[in-house]
C-alpha positions in Angstrom: 51.7 190.0 139.2 54.7 191.6 137.8 57.6 193.5 139.3 59.8 196.3 137.5 63.6 198.1 139.3 63.9 201.4 138.6 67.5 201.9 138.9 68.3 205.7 139.0 70.2 207.8 141.1 69.0 211.0 140.4 65.7 212.3 142.4 63.7 213.9 140.0 64.8 211.0 137.3 63.2 208.4 139.3 59.9 210.5 140.2 59.4 210.7 136.5 60.2 207.5 136.0 58.3 206.0 139.1 55.0 208.3 137.4 55.1 207.1 134.1 55.4 203.4 135.1 52.8 203.8 137.8 50.6 204.9 134.8 50.8 201.6 133.0 50.7 198.7 135.8 48.4 197.4 137.3 47.0 197.4 141.3 48.8 194.0 142.3 51.9 194.6 140.0 55.1 196.0 142.4 57.9 198.9 141.7 61.2 198.6 142.9 63.9 201.2 143.3 67.8 201.3 143.6 70.3 204.3 143.7 73.4 202.3 143.0 74.7 199.9 140.6 75.6 197.6 143.2 72.3 198.0 145.1 70.7 197.0 141.5 72.7 193.7 141.7 71.0 193.1 145.3 67.9 193.7 144.5 67.6 192.0 141.5 69.3 189.0 143.3 66.8 189.2 146.4 63.5 190.3 144.5 63.9 188.6 140.7 62.4 191.5 139.1 60.5 190.6 135.5 61.3 194.0 134.2 64.5 196.5 135.1 64.9 200.1 133.5 68.9 201.4 134.1 71.0 204.2 134.2 74.5 203.8 133.3 76.3 206.4 135.3 75.6 205.1 138.7 77.5 205.4 142.2 79.7 202.0 143.0 79.2 200.3 139.7 78.1 201.4 136.5 74.8 200.1 134.9 76.3 197.6 132.3 78.5 196.7 134.8 75.3 195.7 137.0 73.4 194.6 133.9 76.2 191.8 133.5 76.2 190.7 137.1 72.5 190.2 137.2 72.8 188.2 133.6 74.8 185.7 135.2 71.8 184.7 137.7 68.7 186.6 135.9 69.8 185.4 132.2 66.3 186.6 130.9 65.4 189.1 132.6 63.9 191.9 130.6 66.1 195.2 130.7 66.2 198.1 129.1 68.6 201.0 129.2 67.8 205.3 130.0 71.1 207.3 129.8 71.6 210.9 128.7 75.1 209.0 127.5 74.8 208.7 123.6 78.5 207.2 123.3 78.2 204.2 120.9 80.3 201.7 122.8 78.0 202.0 125.5 75.3 200.8 123.2 77.2 198.1 121.5 78.0 196.8 124.9 74.4 196.9 126.2 73.5 194.7 122.6 76.1 192.6 124.1 74.4 192.0 127.2 70.9 191.6 125.3 69.4 194.8 126.5 65.8 195.0 125.2 66.2 198.8 124.4 68.6 202.0 124.5 66.9 205.1 125.3 68.2 208.5 125.8 67.4 211.3 127.9 65.3 213.4 127.5 62.6 211.2 126.7 58.9 211.8 126.1 56.9 210.4 128.2 54.8 208.9 125.4 58.0 207.3 124.2 58.8 205.6 127.7 55.2 204.5 127.8 55.6 202.7 124.4 59.2 201.0 125.2 57.3 200.1 128.6 53.8 198.2 127.2 56.3 195.9 124.6 58.4 194.9 127.8 55.3 193.8 129.6 54.1 192.5 126.5 57.3 190.5 126.4 57.1 189.2 130.3 53.4 188.2 129.3 54.1 186.6 126.3 57.3 184.7 127.7 54.6 183.8 130.6 52.3 182.4 128.2 55.0 180.2 126.7 56.4 178.7 129.9 52.7 178.1 130.8 52.0 175.9 127.7 55.3 174.5 127.2 55.7 176.6 123.7 59.3 177.3 122.6 59.9 180.9 123.2 59.9 183.5 120.7 60.1 186.2 122.9 63.7 186.9 121.0 61.7 187.6 117.4 58.9 189.7 118.9 61.6 191.8 120.3 63.6 192.4 116.8 60.5 192.6 115.2 58.8 195.2 117.9 62.5 196.8 117.4 62.3 197.2 113.6 58.9 198.5 114.1 59.9 201.2 116.2 62.8 202.0 114.1 61.1 202.1 111.3 58.7 204.4 112.9 61.9 206.7 114.1 62.3 206.9 110.6 58.9 208.0 109.0 59.1 210.5 111.5 62.1 212.1 110.7 61.1 212.0 106.7 58.1 214.1 107.8 59.9 216.3 109.6 62.9 216.4 106.5 60.1 217.2 104.1 58.7 220.2 105.5 62.0 221.8 106.5 64.6 220.6 103.8 65.0 224.4 102.5 66.6 225.2 105.9 69.8 224.4 107.1 69.3 221.0 108.4 72.3 219.0 110.1 71.9 215.1 111.2 72.0 215.7 114.5 69.1 218.3 114.7 66.9 215.7 113.2 68.2 212.9 115.1 67.5 214.9 118.5 63.8 215.6 117.0 63.3 211.4 117.2 65.0 211.4 120.3 68.1 209.1 118.9 71.8 209.4 119.4 73.0 211.1 115.7 75.1 208.1 114.8 73.1 205.5 116.0 70.1 207.3 113.5 72.4 207.6 110.5 72.8 203.6 110.4 69.4 203.0 110.8 68.1 206.0 108.7 70.3 204.1 105.7 69.6 200.9 106.8 65.6 201.8 106.6 65.4 204.3 103.4 68.5 202.7 101.5 69.8 206.0 101.3 72.2 208.4 103.6 70.2 210.9 105.3 72.6 214.0 103.3 71.9 211.8 100.3 67.7 212.1 101.0 68.1 215.6 102.2 69.9 217.0 98.6 67.9 215.1 96.8 65.0 216.9 97.8 66.6 220.2 97.8 67.6 219.6 93.8 63.7 218.3 93.3 63.0 221.6 94.4 65.8 224.1 92.9 64.7 222.3 89.3 60.9 223.5 90.0 62.6 227.1 90.8 64.2 226.6 87.2 61.6 225.8 85.4 59.2 228.2 87.0 61.2 231.2 88.2 63.8 233.5 86.9 65.9 233.4 90.1 69.7 233.8 89.3 71.9 230.2 90.8 73.0 231.8 93.6 69.3 232.6 94.9 67.9 229.4 93.9 71.1 228.0 96.2 69.9 229.9 99.1 66.4 229.1 98.6 67.0 225.5 98.7 68.9 225.6 101.7 72.5 225.6 100.4 75.0 228.1 102.2 77.4 227.8 98.8 76.4 228.4 95.4 79.6 226.1 94.4 78.2 223.5 96.5 75.0 223.6 95.3 76.3 223.6 91.5 77.8 220.2 92.2 75.4 218.4 94.0 72.8 219.8 90.9 75.3 218.3 88.2 76.2 215.0 90.6 72.1 214.2 90.6 70.8 216.2 86.9 74.1 215.0 85.4 74.0 218.8 84.1 74.7 222.2 85.4 71.8 224.6 86.5 72.3 226.7 83.8 71.7 224.0 81.3 68.8 222.2 82.7 67.2 225.8 83.1 67.7 226.5 79.3 66.3 222.9 78.4 63.3 223.3 80.5 62.8 227.0 78.6 63.0 225.5 75.6 60.7 222.6 76.1 58.7 224.8 77.6 58.6 226.9 74.4 58.4 223.9 72.3 55.2 223.2 73.9 53.6 226.4 73.6 54.4 226.5 70.0 52.9 223.0 69.0 49.7 224.2 70.6 49.7 227.4 68.7 50.1 225.3 65.4 47.1 222.9 66.7 44.9 225.6 67.4 45.7 227.7 63.7 
């Protein structure tokens, strides 16, 4: 039997979380609820839940303060935060409190289920290690799973960027597509890809610009627009930074190469 404590003061949010959780639990598992931070501490002390899903902005005591109190008597409880607040300071404090996952509202049921499953697996795994007397490797497992989930977010965002890079994308737009805080998404994207979000988008834009310069007679300002740039002069600067030449020169060189290739074919066929 496993027990889960949900701490949420909004009735509709509480109902949503409960509904999703019940889909993943077994008949003998228990769900407990609390509406305030202070009530969460009391329930955690009394019921000793295996898992806690905690909001941050709560009456009486905020979620982070409640977690800090709970950690004093339940240091190994698996706790995740589900909140609408994206301030990175909250995330930093959550990390220091060894929170399993920091989730942002609104969240897709499938994403919430994925995190819940990992939390349940972590609890089950810890119990098995306690029974066998084996050293705990839960923290390592959490880190690995967290990294895999971040990689999944990045892969999804890259697919979206590759499909929409010709539009006027912003970091916030893409981060919201994968339900992540923009600042956090920016750091994860750079760590996983080795380039910043802007560098990645601009690389795709310039690759497309090169294709247009090679295959069309569009003037530079139109190519700039076709690639999603709002300012032709900025397009020129980005193009030069990546290609070490202006769009005009690139077009000239590509035409010379094409004409040279065609001339060579004509000679071979003569």
